[in-house]
C-alpha positions as CSV (number, residue, x, y, z in Angstrom):
1,M,86.4,118.7,65.3
2,L,85.4,117.1,68.3
3,N,86.5,119.7,70.8
4,T,84.3,122.8,70.3
5,T,83.1,125.6,72.6
6,A,79.6,124.4,72.5
7,W,80.7,120.9,73.5
8,N,83.0,122.3,76.2
9,R,80.2,124.3,77.8
10,L,77.8,121.3,77.6
11,R,80.2,118.6,78.9
12,Y,81.6,120.9,81.9
13,S,78.0,121.7,83.0
14,L,77.5,117.9,83.1
15,Y,80.8,117.4,84.9
16,A,80.3,120.2,87.4
17,P,78.4,118.2,90.0
18,V,81.2,115.6,90.4
19,Y,84.3,117.7,89.3
20,D,85.4,118.6,92.8
21,L,85.6,114.9,93.7
22,V,87.9,114.3,90.8
23,A,90.0,117.5,90.8
24,A,90.0,119.1,94.1
25,R,92.5,116.7,96.0
26,A,94.4,115.6,92.9
27,F,95.6,119.0,91.7
28,R,95.7,120.8,95.1
29,R,99.4,120.7,95.3
30,A,100.2,121.6,91.7
31,R,97.8,124.6,91.9
32,R,99.6,125.8,95.0
33,L,103.1,125.4,93.5
34,A,102.0,127.1,90.3
35,L,100.5,130.0,92.3
36,E,103.6,130.3,94.6
37,A,105.6,131.4,91.7
38,V,103.6,134.4,91.0
39,H,105.0,137.7,92.4
40,W,102.1,138.8,94.3
41,H,101.4,142.5,95.5
42,Q,98.5,144.1,97.3
43,G,95.7,145.4,95.1
44,Q,96.6,143.4,92.0
45,R,93.9,142.8,89.6
46,V,93.6,139.1,88.7
47,L,91.8,137.0,86.1
48,L,91.1,133.3,86.6
49,V,90.5,131.9,83.0
50,G,88.6,128.6,82.9
51,A,88.1,128.9,86.7
52,G,85.8,126.1,87.0
53,T,84.5,125.5,90.5
54,G,86.9,128.0,92.0
55,L,89.4,125.4,93.3
56,D,92.2,128.1,92.9
57,L,90.6,130.5,95.4
58,P,92.0,129.0,98.6
59,C,95.4,129.4,97.2
60,L,95.1,133.2,96.2
61,P,96.1,136.0,98.6
62,R,93.3,137.9,100.2
63,D,94.5,141.4,99.3
64,I,93.6,141.2,95.5
65,E,90.9,141.9,93.2
66,V,89.8,138.6,91.7
67,H,87.7,138.3,88.6
68,A,86.9,134.6,87.3
69,I,85.4,133.2,84.0
70,D,84.3,130.1,82.7
71,I,82.4,128.7,79.5
72,S,80.0,126.9,81.8
73,P,77.3,128.7,83.8
74,V,77.0,125.8,86.1
75,M,80.7,125.9,86.9
76,I,80.4,129.7,87.6
77,A,77.4,129.1,89.9
78,R,79.5,126.5,92.0
79,L,82.4,129.0,92.0
80,E,80.2,131.7,93.4
81,A,79.1,129.5,96.2
82,R,82.7,128.6,96.9
83,A,83.7,132.2,97.1
84,E,80.6,132.9,99.4
85,R,81.9,130.0,101.8
86,Y,85.4,131.4,102.1
87,G,84.2,135.0,102.4
88,L,85.9,136.1,99.2
89,D,84.6,139.0,96.9
90,V,85.0,137.5,93.3
91,I,83.6,138.9,90.3
92,A,82.5,136.1,88.2
93,A,81.1,135.8,84.7
94,T,80.3,133.1,82.1
95,M,82.6,133.8,79.3
96,D,84.7,132.5,76.4
97,A,88.4,132.4,77.0
98,A,89.0,133.2,73.1
99,R,86.7,136.2,73.5
100,L,87.4,138.1,76.7
101,A,85.2,141.1,77.3
102,Y,87.8,143.2,78.9
103,P,89.8,146.1,77.9
104,D,93.5,145.9,77.0
105,A,96.1,146.0,79.9
106,H,93.3,145.5,82.4
107,F,94.9,142.6,84.6
108,D,98.2,142.5,86.4
109,V,97.9,138.4,86.6
110,V,96.0,135.9,84.4
111,V,95.8,132.6,85.7
112,M,95.0,129.6,83.4
113,H,95.0,126.2,85.1
114,L,93.9,123.2,83.4
115,V,92.4,125.2,80.7
116,V,95.2,125.4,78.0
117,A,94.7,121.8,77.2
118,V,91.0,122.0,76.9
119,M,90.2,125.1,74.9
120,P,89.4,124.3,71.2
121,D,91.6,127.3,70.2
122,P,94.3,127.7,72.7
123,E,96.2,130.1,70.4
124,A,93.3,132.5,70.5
125,G,92.8,132.2,74.4
126,L,96.5,132.8,74.9
127,R,96.4,135.9,72.6
128,E,93.5,137.1,74.6
129,A,95.4,136.7,78.0
130,H,98.4,138.7,76.4
131,R,96.0,141.4,75.3
132,V,94.3,141.9,78.7
133,L,97.6,141.8,80.7
134,G,99.4,144.9,81.6
135,E,103.0,145.6,80.4
136,D,104.4,144.0,83.4
137,G,101.6,141.4,83.8
138,Q,102.5,137.8,84.7
139,L,100.8,134.7,83.1
140,C,100.4,131.6,85.3
141,V,99.7,128.4,83.5
142,M,99.5,124.8,84.9
143,D,98.4,121.8,82.8
144,K,99.4,118.7,80.8
145,F,101.6,119.1,78.0
146,Q,103.6,117.1,75.6
147,S,107.2,117.4,75.6
148,D,108.6,120.7,73.9
149,A,111.4,118.9,72.4
150,H,109.3,117.0,69.8
151,P,105.7,117.0,68.4
152,A,103.4,114.0,69.7
153,G,103.8,110.6,67.8
154,W,101.0,108.9,65.9
155,G,100.0,106.7,68.7
156,R,99.5,109.8,71.2
157,R,97.6,111.7,68.4
158,L,95.4,108.5,67.9
159,V,94.7,108.3,71.5
160,N,94.0,112.3,71.7
161,V,91.0,111.8,69.6
162,V,89.3,110.3,72.4
163,T,90.9,112.2,75.3
164,S,90.1,115.5,73.7
165,F,86.5,114.7,73.1
166,L,86.2,113.5,76.9
167,A,88.4,115.8,78.7
168,T,91.7,117.2,77.4
169,D,94.1,117.5,74.5
170,I,97.4,115.5,75.4
171,T,99.4,116.7,72.3
172,R,99.8,120.5,73.1
173,Q,103.3,121.9,73.8
174,A,103.6,124.5,76.4
175,R,106.6,126.7,75.1
176,P,105.6,126.9,71.4
177,L,102.0,127.9,72.5
178,L,103.1,130.6,74.9
179,E,106.0,132.0,72.9
180,G,103.7,132.1,69.8
181,A,101.3,134.3,71.8
182,G,104.1,136.8,72.6
183,F,105.2,135.6,76.0
184,I,108.5,134.8,77.4
185,V,108.7,131.9,79.8
186,E,110.4,132.7,83.0
187,H,109.7,129.5,85.1
188,D,108.8,126.1,83.8
189,T,108.5,123.5,86.6
190,P,107.2,119.9,86.6
191,V,104.5,119.6,89.3
192,M,102.7,116.5,88.9
193,M,103.2,112.9,87.2
194,G,106.8,113.4,86.5
195,S,106.9,116.2,83.7
196,L,103.4,115.6,82.2
197,F,101.8,118.5,84.4
198,R,104.0,121.6,84.4
199,A,103.5,125.0,85.9
200,L,104.7,127.9,83.8
201,L,105.2,131.7,84.8
202,A,105.5,134.0,81.6
203,R,105.6,137.8,80.9
204,K,104.8,139.7,78.0
205,A,107.8,139.8,75.4
């Protein structure tokens, strides 16, 4: 398997110095649209999974408690620097999304932007998100997804051998993954490149 946790840690540590040049402007609107669907309340405890360099931080309310994790310590260092520039108090840690070091029902909101299509085991990552969310918790996902209506064809799967090694899996389906992890999708909105990138808001079933 080309996409592994160790490989993700290495490649995103290598990508970190140029990540913002590629991702900041390109995904700004998509991030904002995804986060606008969340029902925000003062004092909520929020977890950013696969937080990268912290590009979601400017889109978040100021009256919440923010925790952020990423598999790459280099990404986390850049996130902490960004949080300091914005005057934000963020609790950041290097952590595997498939093995979250948090107790059950610890968060009100879990944000997973551009990470479901990257994780070696998205099912495990989403199960962990489900576990750490409270009973009325919200899951905010934004990523690229294959149509839910049918699985990827052989051509897409062939291209995916390369894309999953370099950047991202292009064969994953949003609703089967979220529903398989115990979520009910409440909102599913295309946010970029037609319907390739979608923002989904889900709750625990």
